[in-house]
N, C-alpha and C positions, 0 to 999 in steps of 0.2 A: 659097250665100253665108253668111258669118258676119255676122249682123245684130244690132246693139244698138238697142233701142227704148226711148226715154226717155218715160215716162208722167208727166204732171203730177199732183200731188196734187189739184189743182182739177178734174181729169178724173174723179176718183172721188167728190169732194164738190163738185158744181157749184153755181153761183149759184142761190139759192133752195131748195136741198136742206136737209133737216133734219139731215143728217149721220148718220142711222140706219144701222146695219149693213146692213139690207135694201136701202136706197137705194144705198149704196156698192157692194153686190154686184150690183145691177141695172146700174149704170154699168160695172162691171168685165166683165160678161158680153159686152158689145159688143166690147171689146178681145180677150177670150178667144177669140171665134169666129174672128177674123182670125189670132190667134196659132196656133191649131190648124191652120188652113188653110195657113199659111206653113210650119209644121213638117212637114205632110204631104207637101209637095212638095220637102222636103229641106233647107230652110234651117236653119242653126244659130241659135238665138235666145237672146239675153240681154235680159231686161227690167229696166230701172231705173225708179225712181219718185221723185217728190217727196213731201213730207210736210207742206207748209205748214199746211193745215187740220187735219191729224191731230195734229201735234206742238203746234199752238196750243191745241187742245182739251185735250191732256194738261197743258199748262202752266196752263190755267185750273183743271183739277181739282186741281193741286198747290197752288193758292192757297187752298183751302178751310181749310187749317190743321188738318184732321182726321188727317192722317198726315204723317210727316216728308217734307219736299220732296226730290225727287231732282234732280240736276244735269241740265242740258240735254243733255249727251252721252248720259246714260242714257235720257232720253226719246226721243232719236233712235233708240237701239238698240231701244227698245220699238216704235216705229213701223215699224222694219224687219221685225220679227216680225209685227206687225199687218197691214200692207199686203201683205207677202209671203204670209201665209196667205190674205188676201182674194183675191189674184190666183191663187194655187194652187187655191183653192176654185172660182173661176169657170172656170178651165181644166178642172178635173176634171168639172164639170157638162157640158162640151162633149165631152170625151174622157177618160174615167176611166183609160185605159191610157197616157196621155201622162205621163211622169215630170217632175216639177217639183222644183227645189231652191232654197230661199231661203238666201242666205249673209248672215251677219253681217259687214258690211264696214266696215273703218276706212280713212280717207283722211288722208294727211299734209298738214298745213297749216303755215304759218309763224305762230307765236304772236305775232309782231310785225307781222303783216299790218295795214295801215292800216284795214281794214274793222272792226277791233275798236273803233276810235274813232269810227266813223260807221255805226251800224246801218242796214241797208237791206232786209233779207230779210223780206217779209211772212209772218206766221204767224197762224193762228187765224181767227176769224170777222170779218165786215165790220161796221163801226159807222158811224153818222152822225157828222159832224164834231164836234158838241158833246159827244156821248157819248164819243168817242175822246179828246178833250181832257180830259174829266173823269176818265176811267180812267187816263190818263197821269199826271195829278196825284196821284190817290189811290194808285196802285200802282207809281209810279215807272217806268212804261213809256216806251219810245220809240214814237211812232206816226207814220204817214205815209199820204198818199193812195195808193191802189193802182190805177194805170192808169185813173182816172176811175170806178172801180166802188164806191168807198167808202173808208173809213179802216180801217187794220189796225195791229196791233202789229208792230213790226219789231225784228229782232235782228241781230247781226253775221253777215256772210257772207264768210268768208275764201276765198281762191282755192285750189282743190285743186292739190297738187303731185305726189302719187303715190298710187295705189290699193294698199293693202297686201294682199298675197295674190292679186293679179290672176291668177297662174298657176293657182290653184285653179279659177277660172272656166273657163279653157281645158280643164283636165282633166275637169271635169264635162260640158262640151259634147261631149267625145269619147264620152261614154256615151249620148248621144242625149237628154239631159234638157234642158228649158227652164230656164235659170238666172235667178234673180231676185237682183240684186246692187246695190250702191251705193244702197240705199234711203235716201231723204231726202238724197241727196248724199253719203252716207257719214257715219260717226261721226268727227268731226274729232279728230285727235290730232297732237301734235308729233312730230318725227323720233325722239325718244327714248321715244315711247310714252305720254307724259303726256297726259291728257285736256285738251281745249280747248273752251271754251264758245261755240258758234256753230252756224249751219245753212248748210251748203255748197249752192250752187246745183246742182241735180241735172243740168242740162244740161252745165255745165262739168265736173262729175265724170264724167258719162257719156262725154264726149269723151275724157277721160284713160283711162278704162277701155277704150274702143274702140281707142285707140292701143296700149294695153298688150297687148291680146289679138289685135292685127292684124286687126281687123274689116274687112269689105269695105264695109259700109254703116252709117251712123248715122242713125237715124230719130228726129226730135224732134217729139213730138206737142204740138199746141196747140189753141186754140179755133177756128181757121179752116183751111180746106183749103189755102190758099196764102198766101204772104207778099204784102202789098200795099205799093205805094209811093204817095206823096202821099195817105196815108190820111186819110179824112174830108173830102176836097175833091172837086170835080167832075172832077178829073184822076186820081182814084184808079184804079189798075189792078193786077191780080194778075200775079205773076211765075211763069212755068213753070220758069225757070232763072236763076241769078245766078252769076257767076264770083267767085272769091276777091277779085280786085281791086275788083270792083263792090261786093262786101259790105263791104270795108274803107272804101271811099268813102262808102257809106251810113251806116256807123257814125260816121265822122268828121263827117258833115253832119247828124247827128241824125235821120236818116230812120228809124232803128230805136231807139226809146227804151229806156233802161236798165230801165224798169219794165215792159216788155212784151216786144217781139220782140228787143231788143238781145242778151240772153244767148244766145238760140237762134242768131242769126246769128253771134255771136262764137264759140260752141262749134262750129258747123258749119264755120266758116272754120278754126278751130284744127285740127279733125280732118282736113280735106281738105289743108290746107297741110303739116301735119306727117307725114301718113301716105300711104297708097296708095289709099285708098277715096274714096267720095263720101258726101254727106249730103243728106237730104231733110227738109223741114219740112212737116207736114200735120196733119190732124185725126184723131182716133181712128177715126172711122167710115170713113176711107179708107186705113187702114193697109195692107191687102193690095194695093190698087190702086197705092199709092205705091211699095211695094217692087217691084212689077212694072213700074215706070217709067211708069205711066199717070196719075199724079196727083201733087199736091204741088209745092212749090218746091224744085228741085234746086240745091244749091250744089256747084260743080265747080271743079276747078283751071283756071287760065287756059289751059293747054295743051289742055284739052278743050273750049274755048269753041265750036269749030266742030262738035263731035260732038253728035248729038241725044241728049237725055236719055231 
């Protein structure tokens, strides 16, 4: 199968981590082992990744005033190289003979996207509420609570329209390489190539790439092995499978909040409805099992509702 695996930036810098390179590499090794195993049985693999913690850290470094500040699109390009190298290093430790290629990837967005007027994408470290409010005032930041885990800086997150150069991903897959692309959701640009200042949601961008390269499976990694409904109540239950219609109803009913599971459900629904493949949501430690159909929450077309995942 041709598989696109979307890895969250928070999977590489987890809650409580110091953000050191060594700690990020340790987190990446767990993903790399499954990647190597999946490639060994013949799957074509594209890895995408978020960059919220990483680009936020670069933004903080830019504010020291010791060097000329770079625009956000340039910082996203930097994280594509940074995290791409991190993943390639972890994979090489498991299998030095497995070829990896990290692509600098641009993604077309609409410069008039309403997201530019209402920043929502969390970046950087977590803060206590009082500290976040102080920093927002001092540094002219936008801040918001991030899924009950603390407060973070937020930046505009326009919707992806098209992945530039998606055909290069397909060409590299044909060589047997593991391709790392659409890092940080991609570098946002306008249709005419002009840079745009924002951070694209990596799950949404991954769905667009998966459609463009006609992937068979989109894997969206998160912090839990399966999607749950009635989350946090005594009726909470995990889902092994959900149809597109059920996913849309859940989104409309607020079952999958925008700040947590919402973008993953939306991206899975987009890929399944617009393409020919399926999507699965799971955690990094169960990647191989999920691809084998043994774990995760599968998002399937309504026509496949009666077919076992």
